[in-house]
C-alpha positions in Angstrom: -4.6 -25.0 -14.6 -1.4 -26.9 -15.1 1.5 -24.5 -15.4 4.6 -23.3 -13.6 2.5 -20.4 -12.3 -0.2 -22.6 -10.7 -0.4 -22.1 -6.9 2.5 -19.7 -6.8 2.9 -17.0 -4.1 3.7 -13.6 -5.7 4.7 -10.3 -4.2 3.6 -7.3 -6.3 5.1 -4.0 -5.4 3.2 -1.2 -7.2 2.2 2.2 -6.0 -0.5 2.9 -8.7 -3.8 1.3 -7.6 -5.2 0.7 -11.1 -2.0 -0.9 -12.3 -1.9 -3.1 -9.1 -5.5 -4.3 -9.7 -4.7 -5.1 -13.3 -1.6 -7.1 -12.3 -3.4 -8.9 -9.6 -6.1 -9.9 -12.1 -3.5 -11.1 -14.6 -1.7 -13.2 -12.0 -5.0 -14.7 -10.7 -5.9 -15.6 -14.3 -2.5 -17.3 -14.6 -3.3 -19.5 -11.6 -1.3 -17.8 -8.9 -3.1 -18.4 -5.6 -1.5 -16.0 -3.2 -0.8 -12.4 -4.3 0.4 -10.0 -1.7 0.8 -6.4 -2.5 2.8 -3.5 -1.2 2.9 0.2 -2.3 6.1 1.3 -0.6 9.6 0.0 0.1 8.9 -0.2 3.8 5.7 -2.3 3.3 7.5 -4.6 0.9 10.5 -5.2 3.1 8.1 -6.2 6.0 6.4 -8.7 3.7 9.8 -10.1 2.5 10.9 -10.5 6.1 7.7 -12.3 7.2 6.4 -14.1 4.1 7.6 -16.6 1.6 7.3 -15.9 -2.1 8.0 -17.8 -5.3 8.5 -14.7 -7.4 8.1 -10.9 -7.2 7.2 -8.1 -9.5 8.7 -4.7 -8.5 7.7 -1.3 -9.9 11.1 0.5 -10.3 9.8 3.9 -9.1 7.6 4.0 -6.0 6.5 7.6 -5.6 10.0 8.8 -6.3 11.8 6.0 -4.4 13.6 3.2 -6.2 12.7 -0.3 -5.3 16.3 -1.6 -5.2 16.3 -2.2 -1.4 13.4 -4.7 -2.0 15.5 -6.4 -4.8 18.4 -6.7 -2.3 16.1 -8.3 0.3 14.6 -10.7 -2.3 18.1 -11.6 -3.6 19.1 -12.5 0.0 16.1 -14.9 0.2 16.8 -16.3 -3.3 13.5 -15.1 -4.6 13.5 -14.3 -8.3 12.1 -10.9 -9.3 11.5 -8.7 -12.2 11.1 -5.0 -12.6 8.2 -3.2 -14.2 8.5 0.4 -15.4 6.6 3.0 -17.3 9.8 4.8 -18.1 11.4 4.3 -21.5 14.6 2.2 -21.5 16.2 0.2 -18.7 18.1 1.9 -15.9 21.6 0.8 -16.4 23.0 2.6 -13.4 22.3 -0.1 -10.8 23.5 -3.5 -10.0 20.2 -5.0 -11.2 20.6 -3.7 -14.8 20.4 -7.3 -16.0 17.2 -8.2 -14.2 14.2 -9.0 -16.3 12.2 -5.9 -17.2 8.6 -5.4 -18.3 7.6 -2.0 -19.8 4.2 -0.8 -18.6 1.6 -1.3 -19.8 2.3 -4.9 -20.6 0.1 -7.7 -21.8 -0.8 -10.8 -19.8 1.0 -13.1 -22.2 4.2 -11.1 -21.8 3.9 -11.4 -18.0 3.2 -15.1 -18.2 6.1 -15.7 -20.6 8.6 -13.9 -18.4 7.4 -15.4 -15.1 7.4 -18.9 -16.6 11.0 -18.5 -17.8 12.1 -17.2 -14.4 10.5 -20.0 -12.5 11.8 -22.7 -14.9 15.4 -21.5 -14.5 
């Protein structure tokens, strides 16, 4: 597979197992070779500290906790990220209101398009 997503390392932060498995399958089908997952802010922050990523996908709401501290850590490491949410409309009350956003459930082509644009920038 010859695309911007081939051989990429991706962090997926998602607390719903079925959604996580679906996203992992989508990313693998797109050619991403290393997909690391976390279900909480704490788990994700440890991964960001000890691993290198090309891009990250963050569920906005992790069991009632917002994923913004993860976004902060990724920004410090210059890792592009997008948010995914099942809630209608973007949350404009945070400093990441302009970050790319996917509404769940999303299609593989929507994920591919957004990740490709992020990595090409």
